[in-house]
C-alpha positions, 0 to 999 in steps of 0.5 A: 284611873276612873275619876270619882267625886271627893269625899265630904270633909269632916270637922277635923279636916275643915279645921286643918283647912282653915289653919292652912289658909291662915298660914298663907296670909303670913307669906312675905312679899319676897316669897310671892316674888320667888313663887311667881313664875312670870315675875321670876322670868322677868327678874332673871332676865334683868339680872342677865342683862346687867351681869352679862355685859360685865362678864363679857367686858371682863373675860372677852375684852382685856384691860389693865386692872391697874388703871390710874384714877380717871380724875373726873374724865371719861373712863371709856368703854370696851363695849364698842360694836365691831364696825366702829372699833378703831385700831389702838396702835397695831391692831393685830397683836397679842394681849401683852403688846396691847397698851393698857389703856386700850381694849383687847378682843381675845376672840379676834386677837385685836387691840382697839380703842375704848370709846371715848378713847383715853388717848386724848388731850385735856385742858384746864380752862375753856379753849382759846389759841393760847391754851396748852393741851396736856396729854392724858396718857403718858405713853402712846400705843405705838412702841409705847413711846412717850406722848408729847406732853403739850400740844396746841390747837389753832383755828383759822377762819380763812373765809366765810366758807373755809376754816383750817384746824391746825393741831401742832407741837409748840416746841417745834412750830410757832403758829400765829393766832388764827383769823376771826370773821364777823360773818361766816357760814359755820360755827365750831365748838372745842369741848373742854376739859377733854378735847373734842372738836365739832364743826357745824355749818348753818344746816348740818354737822360737817366735822367731828373728832367724835371723842376718838384718839388724838395721838401725838409723839415723836414721828407719829401723829394720829387723828380720827374724825368723821364727816358724814354718814352718807357718801364720800368721794375723792382720793381717786375713788367714786364713791370713797369707801373702805380703803387705805391711801398714802399721801407720799408722792411715788409712782402709783400714788395720788397725783391730785389734791388730797381732797374729800367731798362728803355728802350730807342730805342735799349738801356737800362739804369737803376736807383737804389734808395738808400733809407734807410728811408720809401720811396714811389715810384709812377710810373705815366702816361707818365712814370713820377716817383715821389719819396717821402721819410720820411727823413730829410737827402736827396735823393740819386740815382745811374744811370747806362748807360748800354747800355745792361741790363747785363751791368747795372747788372754788375755795380750794383753788383760792387756797392753792392758787389758780393756773389760767395759763391754758394755751390753745396748743395744749389741746393738741397731743404731745408726743415723745418717743424713746427707742431704748433706755438712754438711746436717742433718735437721730435727727433724720429719724425724728424728721421722718417720724414727723413727716409720716404723721403729717402724711397720715393727717395725725394732728399734734402740737408738741414733741420732746425732740430726739430724747428726754433731756436728763441730767444723767446723759452725757455732755459731749459736743455731739450730744449737745448738738443732737439735742439742739438740732432735734429741737430745731427739727420740731420747731421747723415742723411748726410744733412746740418743743417740750423737753422731758427732764428728770430731777436726778444727776448721773454720778460717776466720780469719787469711785473711792467713796463707800457705796450704800450697802443696800444698793447692788449695781449691775455691770454697765458699759463705759459711759461718757463724761458727766455734764459738769463736776458735781463735787463743788456742789456737794453741800447741795445734794441729799446726803446718805446717813452714813456720810457722802452723797446719797446714791440711788439707782435709775435704769441701772445707773447710779444717780444723786439727788440735788436738794432743790429747796437749797440749790443755787442758781449757778447749779441750774445754769450749769445743768442746762447746757443747751442753747435753745428756747423751749415752749414748756417743760415736762418733768418726770420722776419728780417724786423723785424716783429711786429704784435701788433695793430698800431694806425695810425689815425691822422698820419698827426699830426706827419708826414707831409706825410702819405698814405695807402701804408705806413700804410700797410708797418708800420702795421707789423713792429715796431712802427714808433716812437720807438727809437734806442739806440742813441736816433734817431727815428728807422723808419729812418734807418729801412731798415738796420735792417736786415743787422745789424742782419746778421753782428751780428750773423756772429761775433759769428757763422762765415762766413756761407751761410746766407739767410735773409728775408730783406736786404738793398743794400747787394749783399753778402747775399741770399734772403729768400723769405717769406710770399708768398701767395699760389695762381696761381697769387702768383706763377706767381709773384714769378717767375717774382720776382725771374727773376727780382731779378737775373737781378738786381744783387741778383743771389742767391734767395731762393723761398718757394715751394707752398708758405709759408703762413699758413692754406694751404688746401691740396685738394684745392691746389693739382694742384697748388702745383704740378705746383709750384714744376715744376717751382721750378726746375728752381729757384736758390734755393728752400725751403719747409716750412711746418707750419700748412699745409704740403708742402713736397711731403709726405703731398700729395698722388698718382700722385701729390706726384709722379709729385712733386718728379720727379720735385725735381729729375729733378732739381738735374739732371740739377744742373751741368748746373745751377752751370755753369750758376751761375758763370757768370750770374743769373739763371732765367732771364726775356726776356728783359734782355736776348734778349734786341735786340728783341722788340717783347719780351721786355714786355713778362712775360709769358716765362723766360730764364734759363741761355743762353740755356734753355727757360721755358714757364709755364702754370700758369692757372688751366686746361690750355691746350695751351701756346704761345711761342715767339721765341727768335731765329729761332730754338729750341728743346723741352728739353726732347723729341727733338721736333724741334720748328722753326719760325722767331725771335719774332714769336708766336708758340702755344704748347699744354700742360697739368697740368703735363707738364712744357714746357722747350726748349733748344736752337739750338747750345747748349750742356746741361750737366745732371746727370740723376741718382739722389741720395738723395742729390745734392752733392752725385749726383754730385760725383756718377751720370755719365753724360748725354749730350744733344746736340742740333745741330744748322744746316745750309743747304749748297747746297743740302738737305744732305749737312749740317753743324751743330754745338753746344757748352757747358761747365761744370764748376767744380772749379775755376781751372777746366772747361770742354769744349764741342764742337760738330758737326753732326759727332763727339764730342770734349772735352777739359779741361780748367785748371789743377785741375784734382783732383776734378774729378780723385783723388781716395779719395777726388774727388767731381765730376763724371768723366764718360760720359755715354750717348749722346743724339743728336737733329737735325740730319737727321731723318734717323740717329735717333733711336728715333722719334726726336733724336739719343741716344748713350750709351757710356763710355767716361772717362774725366780723359783721358784729364790728358794726352791728349789735347782733346777727340774726340768721333765719333758718328758712332764708 
């Protein structure tokens, strides 16, 4: 088309144009909006923004259309981000099974809580200890059971850094009013009318129920809370992230204290879950913690303000009670050998085994004798004599006798009694008679729900279970038929163990809440519906069983060191780790659990070398077991428990045996340092615990602190050739060679390693006391081996390369009334005694400790002063008994 100029308007056309112009002045305001394209876009966007959520809410999320009025309370929204959704009852159900007060996502087919949750409790006035909280919803998401109509909340201000929250059922439990303090490092707010609990320290929020669900009903309580949006640690995990844990003592369960550390900024706080009934703890995304407990009584939590992990540990130990019964012989290995199940060694075999260990220079301090003392063994005179003679053989070898005992009793009388339908017994050989007739003590045994003794199965033998909470002294005395003293006792299977088949189908018909994690925990423990002597369901107090067993035995056997496989919030026993898998991941997990156990308050922790599960294949696990022996050097206590596969060094050959024996001797040489450390803190420590101020180390689980002055970096992979060290401070030395390792705090340093290495570093500025001439026991070494001091100098340059200032300090704890203090610089060593108990090292008869320093090794001097590549060795003879008459001993290196 050819463009052309328009023709001029005539008069008529001009009039029409003016008329059209006048019409535009009569357009209304909404016509301008509708005819304006930018405004239309904005308007449509606003409508979509408002309408879309309503449509999503209606068609993607389901809620009942017959909800009751909110009565002024929050209605709750289903528009919850997926990572923040909390399962409402069982999450993966169809829409008909989803509670009307929950939300349902048709796409993922999940049922989840509103936010705020409608499953909460309300009050009609400001909270105090007497206020009754009423259920807002009449039924709960689990099986649509009735909610408990009334509950209460008690808050106890235990100390200025510790408070407890106790949500409880006043119809079943009477809780006194909590304590109130004038001065404390926290404050809390209990919101009303809808319950929400927030606890703050002076610096930060440390606990918040966050308007989440509080469900209370028969056999199920649920509570959701939040501690931090940063890292958490505990329950066997560093860091503690999305996972599920069960608080129900069983083989494979949590051995230590159920304590969670939470990091917030540069501070830490903690929570301890006091759960005697089966309890499932779920750590969800965004650090939401969901606690579900099969109980009708309530939920109790302990909060610790910190602000350091060591402060939390101190408060936990004050709560649980402190066991300072760390006897020096416990640093030596404990050994127990079982040939086949229910078969004992002969005394000759035992003597030969102990003598061979001695000839191979294998140090150990205790043994279990010819076999574990189990109440299901026979009580013939020959058997009793064998056990007694085995104990004498152990003592004659100058070792401690530590019998292994189990809580159940072999049961073979009353054959006419009806057997449990879900237990199928294999054919077994004719067995010797039981120790005593258990029938007169029927009322003291766990009972079957169908009547009569509850009968479990262990090693193909039928057993019954005493209810040690209500046991008599006469019963324990009749069980202990042996005429021998003991130096301690190691209690196994104290969950207690029951290997009988359990039928868990349709458990929802009996319990409102049950899942695969509970099924695994229930599988090897007495059946959940067994009853105690008082008629109560055993399951509800299962976690206390081990504690009652310990208390019962101590009534007869006295206050001796006691190792046990299960405990409930007890700081007065020694953790006996059991059922540890012999794998590389099992070793890593064992080190992590021991470190967390110590940080949580269980300083005394016994770990099985090379695991303790059955069917060990020596040729397959040689390198793994060697590494396990090396790692065990730094464990608080160790045991070597051989069943059908030997784990003691004699079961290995050549280089593997040599490396194992060397590791055991290294452990004894470091025992003076370990003993000193354990007077004031745990031995093995996680990085976040030892160095809470260093963010780069907070989630590290590949290196661990041993006391304040040693750092181990284990190579825990087959054929691993390098390890990475994240430096907690600027200067360290390799413990045995003196090689200096420097860098900035938090730097990663790569070190070469081999399968025969276990990297151990000593902090610059510390002094480590060793006894290198190791004998056959820790106790004998303490007395007979002269000391070697490793002085790791921390030096700071002043003006010139030769003008330096160095220092180091260390201690040796000998008794409550005697500690040796060592201070050093680059010229001299100064020794002082703190205390007056010189008899412990200077008395000609009765001394427990050596009194002579034979060797000093110096790290950190100028290279021209060294007589080895990285250190200076000085042979000397310093008699510590000089301090009886002198205030200090000063030793100059060049004299």
